[in-house]
C-alpha positions as CSV (number, residue, x, y, z in Angstrom):
1,M,48.5,52.6,41.9
2,K,47.0,50.5,39.1
3,I,49.9,48.0,39.4
4,R,49.4,47.7,43.1
5,I,45.7,46.9,42.6
6,L,46.6,44.3,40.0
7,R,49.1,42.6,42.3
8,N,46.5,42.4,45.1
9,S,44.0,41.0,42.7
10,I,46.4,38.3,41.6
11,K,47.2,37.4,45.2
12,K,43.5,37.3,46.1
13,H,42.3,35.3,43.1
14,G,45.4,33.5,42.0
15,G,44.1,30.0,42.7
16,M,40.9,30.6,40.8
17,L,42.9,32.0,37.8
18,L,45.2,28.9,37.8
19,F,42.2,26.6,37.9
20,L,40.5,28.4,34.9
21,L,43.8,28.3,33.0
22,L,44.1,24.5,33.4
23,V,40.5,23.9,32.4
24,G,41.1,26.0,29.2
25,I,44.2,24.0,28.2
26,L,42.4,20.7,28.7
27,T,39.4,21.9,26.7
28,G,41.6,23.1,23.9
29,C,43.3,19.7,23.6
30,E,39.9,18.0,23.5
31,A,38.8,20.3,20.7
32,K,41.9,19.5,18.6
33,A,41.7,15.8,19.1
34,P,40.8,14.1,15.8
35,K,37.3,12.6,15.5
36,E,36.6,9.2,14.0
37,V,35.4,9.4,10.4
38,D,33.3,6.8,8.5
39,T,35.8,6.3,5.7
40,S,33.6,4.0,3.8
41,A,30.8,6.7,3.6
42,A,33.3,9.4,2.7
43,S,34.8,7.1,0.0
44,K,31.4,6.4,-1.4
45,K,30.5,10.1,-1.6
46,E,33.8,10.9,-3.3
47,T,33.2,8.2,-5.9
48,E,29.7,9.6,-6.6
49,N,31.2,13.0,-7.2
50,I,34.0,12.0,-9.6
51,Q,32.0,9.8,-12.0
52,I,32.0,10.7,-15.6
53,N,28.6,12.1,-16.5
54,S,27.9,10.3,-19.8
55,G,24.3,11.5,-19.8
56,G,25.5,15.0,-20.5
57,E,24.3,16.8,-17.3
58,P,26.8,19.4,-16.1
59,N,29.4,18.0,-13.7
60,K,29.1,19.6,-10.3
61,E,32.8,19.1,-9.5
62,E,35.9,19.2,-11.7
63,G,38.7,17.1,-10.3
64,N,42.4,17.0,-11.1
65,S,43.9,14.5,-13.5
66,S,44.1,11.7,-10.9
67,T,40.5,12.2,-9.7
68,V,39.1,12.1,-13.2
69,T,41.3,9.1,-14.0
70,A,39.7,7.2,-11.2
71,S,36.3,8.0,-12.7
72,I,37.1,6.5,-16.0
73,K,37.6,3.2,-14.3
74,S,34.8,3.4,-11.7
75,D,32.1,4.1,-14.3
76,T,33.3,1.2,-16.4
77,E,33.1,-1.2,-13.5
78,Q,29.5,-0.2,-12.9
79,G,28.7,-0.7,-16.6
80,T,27.2,2.8,-17.0
81,N,29.5,3.8,-19.9
82,A,29.7,0.4,-21.5
83,A,26.0,0.4,-22.4
84,L,24.6,3.8,-23.0
85,Q,21.1,4.5,-24.4
86,G,22.2,4.3,-28.1
87,G,24.4,1.3,-28.0
88,S,24.8,-2.2,-26.7
89,E,27.2,-3.2,-23.9
90,E,29.4,-5.0,-26.4
91,E,29.5,-2.0,-28.7
92,G,30.6,0.2,-25.7
93,V,33.4,-2.2,-24.8
94,N,34.6,-2.4,-28.4
95,A,34.4,1.4,-28.7
96,R,36.7,1.8,-25.7
97,K,39.2,-0.7,-27.2
98,A,39.2,1.4,-30.4
99,F,39.7,4.6,-28.4
100,K,42.5,3.1,-26.5
101,K,44.2,2.0,-29.8
102,V,44.0,5.7,-31.0
103,L,45.5,7.0,-27.8
104,N,48.4,4.4,-27.9
105,G,49.1,5.5,-31.5
106,I,49.3,9.1,-30.4
107,I,51.6,8.4,-27.4
108,E,53.8,5.8,-29.2
109,Q,53.9,6.8,-32.9
110,H,52.9,10.5,-32.5
111,S,50.3,10.2,-35.2
112,L,46.6,10.0,-35.8
113,P,44.6,7.0,-36.9
114,D,44.8,8.1,-40.6
115,G,48.6,8.3,-40.4
116,Q,48.7,12.1,-40.1
117,P,51.8,12.9,-38.0
118,L,51.5,15.1,-35.0
119,D,53.6,18.2,-34.3
120,W,56.1,16.5,-32.0
121,N,59.8,16.8,-31.2
122,E,62.2,15.7,-28.4
123,F,61.2,18.7,-26.3
124,S,57.4,17.9,-26.5
125,D,55.6,16.8,-23.4
126,M,52.7,14.5,-24.3
127,A,51.2,14.8,-20.8
128,K,50.4,18.4,-21.5
129,N,47.8,17.2,-24.0
130,E,44.4,15.9,-23.0
131,F,41.7,13.4,-23.9
132,A,38.2,12.6,-22.7
133,I,35.7,9.8,-23.3
134,Y,32.3,11.4,-23.3
135,D,29.0,11.4,-25.1
136,V,29.5,14.9,-26.4
137,D,27.0,14.8,-29.3
138,Q,24.3,13.3,-27.0
139,D,23.5,10.4,-29.3
140,G,23.7,7.9,-26.5
141,K,27.2,6.7,-27.5
142,E,30.6,7.8,-26.2
143,E,33.1,9.7,-28.4
144,L,36.8,10.2,-28.0
145,L,37.9,13.8,-27.7
146,I,41.6,14.7,-28.2
147,R,42.9,18.2,-27.3
148,Y,46.5,18.4,-28.6
149,T,48.1,21.8,-27.6
150,D,51.8,21.1,-26.8
151,A,52.7,22.1,-30.4
152,S,53.3,25.1,-32.6
153,M,50.2,27.1,-33.4
154,A,49.8,25.4,-36.8
155,G,50.1,22.0,-35.1
156,M,47.5,22.4,-32.4
157,L,44.2,20.6,-32.9
158,E,41.1,19.3,-31.3
159,I,39.4,16.2,-32.7
160,V,36.2,14.3,-31.9
161,Y,36.1,10.6,-32.9
162,A,33.0,8.5,-33.0
163,F,33.1,4.7,-33.0
164,D,32.0,2.9,-36.2
165,S,30.7,-0.5,-35.3
166,S,30.6,-1.6,-38.9
167,T,34.4,-1.3,-39.2
168,N,35.2,-1.7,-35.5
169,S,37.3,1.5,-35.7
170,V,37.0,5.3,-35.2
171,R,35.6,7.9,-37.6
172,Q,36.5,11.6,-37.3
173,Q,33.5,13.9,-36.6
174,I,35.4,17.2,-36.5
175,L,39.0,18.5,-36.5
176,V,39.6,22.2,-35.6
177,F,41.8,24.4,-33.5
178,P,41.6,23.7,-29.8
179,G,39.2,25.4,-27.5
180,I,35.8,24.1,-28.6
181,T,32.8,25.1,-26.5
182,Y,30.4,22.2,-26.5
183,Y,26.6,22.7,-26.0
184,K,24.2,20.0,-24.9
185,N,22.0,20.4,-28.0
186,G,24.9,19.6,-30.4
187,I,26.1,23.2,-31.2
188,L,29.9,23.8,-31.1
189,E,31.8,27.1,-31.0
190,A,35.3,26.5,-32.4
191,P,37.7,29.5,-32.2
192,L,39.9,30.4,-35.1
193,S,43.6,29.9,-34.7
194,H,44.2,33.5,-35.5
195,G,42.1,36.6,-35.1
196,T,41.5,39.0,-38.0
197,G,43.0,41.9,-36.2
198,L,39.8,44.1,-36.1
199,S,37.9,42.3,-33.4
200,G,40.0,43.4,-30.5
201,V,40.5,41.5,-27.2
202,D,36.8,41.2,-26.1
203,F,35.8,39.0,-29.1
204,W,37.5,36.1,-30.7
205,P,36.3,35.0,-34.2
206,Y,34.9,31.5,-34.3
207,N,33.1,28.9,-36.4
208,L,29.7,27.7,-35.4
209,F,29.0,24.0,-36.0
210,Q,25.8,21.9,-35.6
211,Y,25.6,18.1,-35.0
212,D,23.5,16.2,-37.5
213,P,22.4,12.8,-36.3
214,A,21.5,11.8,-39.8
215,D,25.2,11.3,-40.8
216,D,26.6,11.5,-37.2
217,A,28.8,14.5,-38.1
218,Y,29.2,18.2,-37.4
219,H,28.5,20.7,-40.1
220,N,29.6,24.3,-40.4
221,I,26.9,26.9,-40.0
222,A,28.9,30.1,-40.2
223,M,32.1,31.9,-39.3
224,V,31.5,34.9,-37.0
225,D,33.8,37.9,-36.7
226,S,33.6,41.5,-35.5
227,W,35.0,44.9,-36.1
228,D,35.8,47.1,-33.1
229,K,36.1,50.7,-34.1
230,S,38.5,51.4,-31.2
231,I,41.0,49.1,-33.0
232,A,40.8,50.7,-36.4
233,E,38.7,53.4,-38.1
234,N,39.2,51.7,-41.4
235,D,39.5,48.0,-42.4
236,F,42.3,46.5,-44.4
237,N,40.7,47.6,-47.7
238,G,40.4,51.2,-46.5
239,T,36.7,51.0,-45.9
240,V,35.4,53.4,-43.2
241,F,33.7,51.9,-40.1
242,P,29.9,51.9,-41.0
243,K,28.4,53.9,-38.2
244,E,24.9,53.4,-39.7
245,D,25.1,49.7,-38.9
246,D,26.2,50.3,-35.3
247,I,22.7,50.9,-34.0
248,D,23.5,50.9,-30.3
249,Q,26.6,53.0,-31.0
250,D,28.9,50.8,-28.9
251,G,31.6,50.9,-31.6
252,V,31.3,47.2,-32.5
253,I,29.7,45.5,-35.5
254,Y,29.5,41.8,-36.4
255,Y,29.8,39.7,-39.5
256,I,28.2,36.3,-40.1
257,L,29.8,34.5,-43.0
258,K,27.8,31.4,-43.9
259,E,29.5,28.3,-45.3
260,G,31.1,29.1,-48.7
261,E,31.0,32.9,-48.1
262,Y,34.3,34.8,-47.8
263,E,33.3,38.5,-48.3
264,Y,32.8,40.7,-45.2
265,K,29.5,42.4,-46.0
266,D,26.1,43.1,-44.4
267,P,27.4,43.9,-40.9
268,I,24.9,43.6,-38.0
269,D,24.6,45.2,-34.5
270,R,25.0,43.4,-31.2
271,D,21.3,42.9,-30.6
272,E,20.8,41.2,-34.0
273,Y,23.9,39.1,-33.5
274,D,22.7,37.9,-30.1
275,K,19.3,36.9,-31.5
276,W,21.0,35.0,-34.3
277,L,23.2,33.1,-31.9
278,E,20.4,32.4,-29.5
279,G,18.4,30.9,-32.4
280,Y,21.0,28.0,-32.4
281,I,21.9,27.7,-28.7
282,Q,18.3,28.3,-27.5
283,N,18.0,27.1,-23.9
284,S,20.9,24.8,-24.0
285,Y,24.0,24.9,-21.8
286,I,27.7,24.3,-22.0
287,L,28.9,20.7,-21.3
288,E,31.8,20.3,-18.9
289,I,34.1,17.8,-20.4
290,P,36.1,15.6,-18.0
291,Y,39.5,15.8,-19.7
292,V,42.6,14.0,-18.4
293,N,46.2,14.2,-19.5
294,I,47.5,11.9,-22.2
295,T,49.7,9.6,-20.2
296,Q,50.2,5.8,-20.3
297,D,48.7,5.4,-16.9
298,N,45.5,7.2,-17.9
299,I,45.3,5.2,-21.2
300,E,45.6,1.9,-19.3
301,R,42.7,2.9,-17.1
302,V,40.4,3.0,-20.1
303,K,38.6,-0.4,-19.9
Protein backbone atom coordinates (compact mmCIF):
# COMPACT_ATOMS: atom_id res chain seq x y z
CA MET A 1 0.00 0.00 0.00
CA LYS A 2 2.83 2.38 1.00
CA ILE A 3 4.74 1.57 -2.20
CA ARG A 4 1.64 2.36 -4.32
CA ILE A 5 1.22 5.75 -2.57
CA LEU A 6 4.93 6.53 -3.15
CA ARG A 7 4.64 5.72 -6.86
CA ASN A 8 1.57 7.92 -7.21
CA SER A 9 3.38 10.74 -5.42
CA ILE A 10 6.36 10.47 -7.76
CA LYS A 11 4.07 10.54 -10.82
CA LYS A 12 2.24 13.54 -9.47
CA HIS A 13 5.23 15.60 -8.37
CA GLY A 14 8.00 14.16 -10.56
CA GLY A 15 8.55 17.40 -12.48
CA MET A 16 8.90 19.45 -9.36
CA LEU A 17 11.32 16.93 -7.80
CA LEU A 18 13.48 16.96 -10.93
CA PHE A 19 13.56 20.77 -10.90
CA LEU A 20 14.63 20.88 -7.22
CA LEU A 21 17.31 18.25 -7.87
CA LEU A 22 18.83 20.33 -10.72
CA VAL A 23 18.80 23.49 -8.56
CA GLY A 24 20.59 21.61 -5.75
CA ILE A 25 23.33 20.36 -8.08
CA LEU A 26 23.94 23.84 -9.53
CA THR A 27 24.01 25.40 -6.06
CA GLY A 28 26.52 22.79 -4.84
CA CYS A 29 28.85 23.50 -7.74
CA GLU A 30 28.69 27.23 -7.01
CA ALA A 31 29.56 26.62 -3.37
CA LYS A 32 32.59 24.53 -4.28
CA ALA A 33 33.95 26.96 -6.84
CA PRO A 34 37.18 28.60 -5.57
CA LYS A 35 36.96 32.23 -4.55
CA GLU A 36 39.58 34.80 -5.46
CA VAL A 37 42.05 35.51 -2.64
CA ASP A 38 44.11 38.64 -2.13
CA THR A 39 47.47 36.85 -2.15
CA SER A 40 49.39 39.98 -1.36
CA ALA A 41 47.44 40.50 1.86
CA ALA A 42 47.75 36.84 2.82
CA SER A 43 51.47 36.90 2.14
CA LYS A 44 51.87 40.02 4.25
CA LYS A 45 49.99 38.45 7.15
CA GLU A 46 52.10 35.27 6.95
CA THR A 47 55.31 37.32 6.99
CA GLU A 48 54.13 39.13 10.11
CA ASN A 49 53.43 35.81 11.85
CA ILE A 50 56.80 34.20 11.12
CA GLN A 51 59.15 37.02 12.07
CA ILE A 52 61.72 36.30 14.76
CA ASN A 53 60.69 38.08 17.92
CA SER A 54 64.00 39.57 19.05
CA GLY A 55 62.26 41.68 21.66
CA GLY A 56 61.59 38.56 23.72
CA GLU A 57 57.80 38.51 23.63
CA PRO A 58 56.29 35.02 23.29
CA ASN A 59 55.89 33.88 19.68
CA LYS A 60 52.23 33.33 18.82
CA GLU A 61 53.01 30.75 16.16
CA GLU A 62 55.75 28.16 15.83
CA GLY A 63 56.52 27.32 12.26
CA ASN A 64 58.35 24.40 10.73
CA SER A 65 61.99 24.69 9.68
CA SER A 66 61.26 26.33 6.34
CA THR A 67 58.89 28.86 7.92
CA VAL A 68 61.36 29.96 10.56
CA THR A 69 64.15 29.94 7.98
CA ALA A 70 62.22 32.56 6.02
CA SER A 71 61.92 34.66 9.16
CA ILE A 72 65.69 34.79 9.60
CA LYS A 73 65.97 36.53 6.26
CA SER A 74 62.86 38.72 6.41
CA ASP A 75 63.77 40.27 9.76
CA THR A 76 67.27 41.07 8.52
CA GLU A 77 65.89 42.77 5.42
CA GLN A 78 63.78 45.05 7.62
CA GLY A 79 66.78 45.82 9.83
CA THR A 80 65.03 44.83 13.07
CA ASN A 81 67.68 42.31 14.08
CA ALA A 82 70.68 44.20 12.76
CA ALA A 83 70.21 47.07 15.19
CA LEU A 84 68.64 46.03 18.47
CA GLN A 85 68.36 48.29 21.48
CA GLY A 86 71.78 47.41 22.95
CA GLY A 87 73.94 47.50 19.79
CA SER A 88 74.58 49.40 16.59
CA GLU A 89 73.53 48.21 13.16
CA GLU A 90 77.16 47.52 12.26
CA GLU A 91 77.63 45.43 15.40
CA GLY A 92 74.51 43.44 14.57
CA VAL A 93 75.80 42.69 11.06
CA ASN A 94 79.24 41.69 12.40
CA ALA A 95 77.59 39.48 15.02
CA ARG A 96 75.70 37.54 12.36
CA LYS A 97 78.90 37.10 10.35
CA ALA A 98 80.58 35.65 13.44
CA PHE A 99 77.59 33.39 14.14
CA LYS A 100 77.64 32.18 10.55
CA LYS A 101 81.34 31.34 10.90
CA VAL A 102 80.59 29.24 14.00
CA LEU A 103 77.81 27.38 12.20
CA ASN A 104 80.02 26.67 9.18
CA GLY A 105 82.68 25.30 11.50
CA ILE A 106 80.13 22.97 13.06
CA ILE A 107 78.81 21.69 9.75
CA GLU A 108 82.20 21.46 7.97
CA GLN A 109 84.81 20.69 10.66
CA HIS A 110 82.40 19.19 13.22
CA SER A 111 83.97 21.32 15.95
CA LEU A 112 83.26 24.33 18.15
CA PRO A 113 85.06 27.70 17.87
CA ASP A 114 87.55 26.73 20.61
CA GLY A 115 88.52 23.62 18.66
CA GLN A 116 86.51 21.18 20.81
CA PRO A 117 85.46 18.30 18.53
CA LEU A 118 81.79 17.38 18.38
CA ASP A 119 80.51 13.83 18.80
CA TRP A 120 80.26 13.02 15.10
CA ASN A 121 80.61 9.94 12.86
CA GLU A 122 79.58 8.81 9.38
CA PHE A 123 76.11 7.89 10.63
CA SER A 124 75.43 11.31 12.19
CA ASP A 125 72.83 13.62 10.68
CA MET A 126 73.70 17.28 11.23
CA ALA A 127 70.19 18.36 10.20
CA LYS A 128 68.84 16.77 13.39
CA ASN A 129 70.66 19.44 15.38
CA GLU A 130 69.34 22.98 15.73
CA PHE A 131 70.36 26.61 16.08
CA ALA A 132 68.67 29.93 16.71
CA ILE A 133 69.67 33.58 16.64
CA TYR A 134 67.78 35.28 19.43
CA ASP A 135 68.24 37.83 22.21
CA VAL A 136 67.83 35.20 24.89
CA ASP A 137 69.40 37.15 27.77
CA GLN A 138 67.35 40.25 26.90
CA ASP A 139 70.37 42.59 26.80
CA GLY A 140 69.28 44.06 23.47
CA LYS A 141 71.82 42.05 21.45
CA GLU A 142 71.37 38.73 19.68
CA GLU A 143 72.99 35.50 20.82
CA LEU A 144 73.67 32.28 18.92
CA LEU A 145 72.06 29.19 20.44
CA ILE A 146 73.28 25.73 19.46
CA ARG A 147 71.37 22.57 20.42
CA TYR A 148 73.45 19.52 19.47
CA THR A 149 71.49 16.32 20.14
CA ASP A 150 72.40 13.82 17.38
CA ALA A 151 75.15 12.30 19.50
CA SER A 152 75.79 9.95 22.39
CA MET A 153 74.44 11.07 25.76
CA ALA A 154 77.89 12.33 26.75
CA GLY A 155 78.26 14.25 23.49
CA MET A 156 74.96 16.12 23.61
CA LEU A 157 75.21 19.82 24.44
CA GLU A 158 73.47 23.17 24.34
CA ILE A 159 75.51 26.37 24.05
CA VAL A 160 74.79 30.07 24.09
CA TYR A 161 77.30 32.33 22.34
CA ALA A 162 77.39 36.11 22.67
CA PHE A 163 79.18 38.37 20.19
CA ASP A 164 82.28 40.16 21.48
CA SER A 165 82.72 43.35 19.45
CA SER A 166 86.23 43.92 20.87
CA THR A 167 87.53 40.72 19.27
CA ASN A 168 84.92 40.45 16.52
CA SER A 169 84.29 36.85 17.58
CA VAL A 170 81.96 34.86 19.84
CA ARG A 171 82.23 34.22 23.55
CA GLN A 172 80.60 31.26 25.29
CA GLN A 173 78.01 32.24 27.90
CA ILE A 174 76.95 28.74 28.94
CA LEU A 175 77.43 25.10 27.92
CA VAL A 176 75.15 22.43 29.41
CA PHE A 177 73.12 19.37 28.53
CA PRO A 178 70.33 20.12 25.98
CA GLY A 179 66.84 21.04 27.07
CA ILE A 180 67.25 24.49 28.64
CA THR A 181 64.12 26.35 29.65
CA TYR A 182 64.74 30.08 29.06
CA TYR A 183 62.86 32.70 31.07
CA LYS A 184 62.52 36.33 30.00
CA ASN A 185 64.15 37.63 33.20
CA GLY A 186 67.42 35.77 32.55
CA ILE A 187 66.74 32.62 34.57
CA LEU A 188 67.61 29.26 32.98
CA GLU A 189 66.59 25.75 34.00
CA ALA A 190 69.14 23.30 32.59
CA PRO A 191 68.32 19.58 33.07
CA LEU A 192 71.04 17.19 34.19
CA SER A 193 72.13 14.56 31.69
CA HIS A 194 71.23 11.78 34.14
CA GLY A 195 68.77 11.57 36.99
CA THR A 196 69.89 10.49 40.44
CA GLY A 197 67.48 7.57 40.53
CA LEU A 198 65.38 8.76 43.47
CA SER A 199 63.38 11.52 41.82
CA GLY A 200 61.07 9.31 39.77
CA VAL A 201 59.45 10.21 36.45
CA ASP A 202 57.55 13.31 37.60
CA PHE A 203 60.64 15.37 38.42
CA TRP A 204 63.95 15.68 36.59
CA PRO A 205 66.91 17.21 38.49
CA TYR A 206 68.24 20.46 37.04
CA ASN A 207 70.63 23.35 37.53
CA LEU A 208 69.22 26.84 37.93
CA PHE A 209 71.26 29.65 36.32
CA GLN A 210 70.88 33.42 36.41
CA TYR A 211 72.13 35.92 33.83
CA ASP A 212 74.38 38.69 35.16
CA PRO A 213 74.61 41.74 32.85
CA ALA A 214 77.75 42.89 34.70
CA ASP A 215 79.88 40.21 33.02
CA ASP A 216 77.37 39.13 30.35
CA ALA A 217 77.36 35.54 31.61
CA TYR A 218 75.20 32.96 33.35
CA HIS A 219 76.01 31.87 36.90
CA ASN A 220 74.87 28.73 38.68
CA ILE A 221 72.48 29.34 41.56
CA ALA A 222 71.83 25.78 42.66
CA MET A 223 71.25 22.18 41.64
CA VAL A 224 67.76 20.92 42.47
CA ASP A 225 66.83 17.28 43.02
CA SER A 226 64.06 15.34 44.73
CA TRP A 227 63.41 12.06 46.52
CA ASP A 228 60.20 10.20 45.76
CA LYS A 229 59.37 7.72 48.51
CA SER A 230 57.49 5.50 46.04
CA ILE A 231 60.81 4.90 44.24
CA ALA A 232 62.77 3.93 47.35
CA GLU A 233 62.21 3.90 51.11
CA ASN A 234 65.95 4.33 51.63
CA ASP A 235 68.55 6.36 49.74
CA PHE A 236 71.84 4.95 48.43
CA ASN A 237 73.46 5.43 51.85
CA GLY A 238 70.70 3.51 53.58
CA THR A 239 69.10 6.62 55.07
CA VAL A 240 65.36 6.22 55.69
CA PHE A 241 63.00 8.63 53.93
CA PRO A 242 62.56 11.59 56.37
CA LYS A 243 58.79 11.67 56.92
CA GLU A 244 59.10 14.64 59.26
CA ASP A 245 60.27 16.83 56.35
CA ASP A 246 57.41 15.69 54.11
CA ILE A 247 54.94 18.17 55.60
CA ASP A 248 52.18 17.72 53.02
CA GLN A 249 52.72 13.93 53.15
CA ASP A 250 52.77 13.53 49.38
CA GLY A 251 55.81 11.26 49.60
CA VAL A 252 58.22 13.70 47.90
CA ILE A 253 60.94 15.95 49.34
CA TYR A 254 63.35 18.33 47.60
CA TYR A 255 67.03 19.18 47.88
CA ILE A 256 68.58 22.51 46.88
CA LEU A 257 72.35 22.29 46.59
CA LYS A 258 73.90 25.71 46.13
CA GLU A 259 77.05 26.20 44.06
CA GLY A 260 79.91 24.28 45.69
CA GLU A 261 77.63 22.05 47.80
CA TYR A 262 77.55 18.32 47.15
CA GLU A 263 75.91 16.82 50.24
CA TYR A 264 72.21 16.01 50.18
CA LYS A 265 70.96 17.55 53.42
CA ASP A 266 68.22 19.82 54.75
CA PRO A 267 65.35 18.53 52.58
CA ILE A 268 62.31 20.73 52.08
CA ASP A 269 58.66 20.17 51.25
CA ARG A 270 56.88 21.09 48.01
CA ASP A 271 55.46 24.35 49.32
CA GLU A 272 58.88 25.63 50.43
CA TYR A 273 60.45 24.48 47.15
CA ASP A 274 57.79 26.32 45.11
CA LYS A 275 58.38 29.52 47.08
CA TRP A 276 62.14 29.25 46.55
CA LEU A 277 61.78 28.79 42.79
CA GLU A 278 59.17 31.55 42.47
CA GLY A 279 61.64 33.91 44.16
CA TYR A 280 63.80 33.65 41.03
CA ILE A 281 61.22 33.22 38.27
CA GLN A 282 58.81 35.77 39.82
CA ASN A 283 56.27 36.91 37.21
CA SER A 284 58.45 36.03 34.23
CA TYR A 285 57.52 33.65 31.44
CA ILE A 286 59.20 31.05 29.23
CA LEU A 287 60.69 32.30 25.96
CA GLU A 288 59.80 30.38 22.82
CA ILE A 289 63.04 30.05 20.85
CA PRO A 290 62.68 29.90 17.03
CA TYR A 291 65.06 27.00 16.38
CA VAL A 292 65.84 25.81 12.86
CA ASN A 293 67.80 22.77 11.70
CA ILE A 294 71.54 23.07 11.14
CA THR A 295 71.69 22.83 7.35
CA GLN A 296 73.75 24.67 4.77
CA ASP A 297 70.61 26.32 3.38
CA ASN A 298 69.61 27.68 6.78
CA ILE A 299 73.15 28.92 7.45
CA GLU A 300 73.24 30.74 4.12
CA ARG A 301 70.06 32.58 5.02
CA VAL A 302 71.77 34.20 8.00
CA LYS A 303 72.60 37.68 6.68
